[in-house]
C-alpha positions as a Markdown table, in Angstrom:
| # | Residue | x | y | z |
|---|---|---|---|---|
| 1 | Met | -50.9 | -145.8 | -139.1 |
| 2 | Ser | -48.8 | -148.6 | -140.5 |
| 3 | Val | -49.9 | -152.2 | -140.9 |
| 4 | His | -47.3 | -153.2 | -138.3 |
| 5 | Glu | -48.6 | -150.7 | -135.8 |
| 6 | Met | -52.2 | -151.8 | -136.3 |
| 7 | Ile | -51.3 | -155.5 | -136.0 |
| 8 | Thr | -49.2 | -154.8 | -132.9 |
| 9 | Glu | -52.2 | -153.0 | -131.4 |
| 10 | Glu | -54.5 | -155.8 | -132.1 |
| 11 | Leu | -52.0 | -158.4 | -130.8 |
| 12 | Asp | -51.8 | -156.4 | -127.6 |
| 13 | His | -55.6 | -156.4 | -127.3 |
| 14 | Leu | -55.7 | -160.1 | -127.9 |
| 15 | Arg | -52.9 | -160.8 | -125.4 |
| 16 | Ala | -51.3 | -162.9 | -128.1 |
| 17 | Asp | -47.9 | -162.7 | -126.6 |
| 18 | Gln | -49.2 | -164.7 | -123.6 |
| 19 | Thr | -51.3 | -167.2 | -125.5 |
| 20 | Ser | -49.2 | -167.7 | -128.7 |
| 21 | Pro | -45.9 | -165.8 | -128.6 |
| 22 | Gly | -44.5 | -167.5 | -131.7 |
| 23 | Met | -47.5 | -166.8 | -133.8 |
| 24 | Ala | -47.6 | -163.2 | -132.6 |
| 25 | Ala | -44.0 | -162.8 | -133.6 |
| 26 | Val | -44.7 | -164.1 | -137.0 |
| 27 | Ala | -47.7 | -161.8 | -137.4 |
| 28 | Arg | -45.5 | -158.8 | -136.5 |
| 29 | Ser | -42.9 | -159.9 | -138.9 |
| 30 | Leu | -45.4 | -160.3 | -141.8 |
| 31 | Ala | -46.9 | -156.9 | -141.0 |
| 32 | Lys | -43.5 | -155.3 | -141.1 |
| 33 | Ala | -42.8 | -157.0 | -144.4 |
| 34 | Ile | -46.1 | -155.5 | -145.8 |
| 35 | Asp | -45.0 | -152.0 | -144.7 |
| 36 | Asp | -41.5 | -152.5 | -146.1 |
| 37 | Ser | -42.6 | -153.7 | -149.5 |
| 38 | Asp | -43.2 | -151.5 | -152.5 |
| 39 | Ala | -44.5 | -154.3 | -154.7 |
| 40 | Pro | -48.3 | -154.7 | -154.6 |
| 41 | Thr | -48.1 | -158.3 | -155.5 |
| 42 | Ala | -45.7 | -159.0 | -152.7 |
| 43 | Lys | -47.9 | -157.1 | -150.3 |
| 44 | Ala | -50.9 | -159.2 | -151.4 |
| 45 | Val | -49.0 | -162.5 | -150.9 |
| 46 | Val | -47.8 | -161.5 | -147.4 |
| 47 | Ala | -51.2 | -160.3 | -146.4 |
| 48 | Asp | -52.6 | -163.6 | -147.6 |
| 49 | Lys | -50.2 | -165.3 | -145.2 |
| 50 | Leu | -51.0 | -162.9 | -142.3 |
| 51 | Arg | -54.8 | -163.3 | -142.5 |
| 52 | Pro | -55.1 | -166.9 | -141.3 |
| 53 | Ile | -52.5 | -166.3 | -138.5 |
| 54 | Met | -54.6 | -163.4 | -137.2 |
| 55 | Ala | -57.8 | -165.4 | -137.5 |
| 56 | Asp | -56.1 | -168.2 | -135.4 |
| 57 | Leu | -54.9 | -165.7 | -132.8 |
| 58 | Arg | -58.4 | -164.2 | -132.5 |
| 59 | Arg | -59.8 | -167.6 | -131.8 |
| 60 | Leu | -57.1 | -168.4 | -129.2 |
| 61 | Ala | -57.6 | -165.0 | -127.4 |
| 62 | Pro | -58.9 | -165.3 | -123.9 |
| 63 | Val | -62.6 | -164.5 | -123.6 |
| 64 | Glu | -63.2 | -161.1 | -122.0 |
| 65 | Met | -65.6 | -161.3 | -119.1 |
| 66 | Lys | -68.3 | -158.7 | -119.7 |
| 67 | Gly | -71.1 | -158.0 | -117.4 |
| 68 | Asp | -74.4 | -159.7 | -117.8 |
| 69 | Ala | -77.8 | -158.0 | -117.9 |
| 70 | Val | -77.9 | -157.8 | -114.1 |
| 71 | Asp | -74.6 | -156.0 | -114.0 |
| 72 | Asp | -75.8 | -153.6 | -116.7 |
| 73 | Ile | -79.0 | -152.8 | -114.7 |
| 74 | Ala | -76.9 | -152.2 | -111.5 |
| 75 | Glu | -74.5 | -149.9 | -113.4 |
| 76 | Gln | -77.4 | -147.9 | -114.8 |
| 77 | Arg | -79.0 | -147.7 | -111.3 |
| 78 | Glu | -75.8 | -146.4 | -109.9 |
| 79 | Lys | -75.5 | -143.7 | -112.6 |
| 80 | Arg | -79.1 | -142.6 | -111.8 |
| 81 | Arg | -78.3 | -142.5 | -108.1 |
| 82 | Ala | -75.1 | -140.5 | -108.6 |
| 83 | Ala | -77.0 | -138.0 | -110.8 |
| 84 | Ala | -79.8 | -137.7 | -108.2 |
| 85 | Arg | -77.2 | -137.1 | -105.4 |
| 86 | Glu | -75.5 | -134.4 | -107.5 |
| 87 | Gln | -78.8 | -132.7 | -108.3 |
| 88 | Ala | -79.8 | -132.8 | -104.6 |
| 89 | Ala | -76.5 | -131.3 | -103.6 |
| 90 | Gly | -77.2 | -128.4 | -106.0 |
| 91 | Gly | -74.6 | -129.5 | -108.6 |
């Protein structure tokens, strides 16, 4: 997988096009430049520029709402109930 593909995948996950479209475009451009370069020094310089942009985009990403402990307990309970129903039904 290319650097550009990996950065694009992460930008999609971060929803960077909605929060910071300009920075996301720069990140993609820098990632493509890394892939297109054959010079290790040039790759290092571009990667050094890409790193803080990605760090900023990670900080700006919307916080994902994950369930709390109560939600986790409810989910586990539902899994146990489903397994018990399946077993009772002869499955």
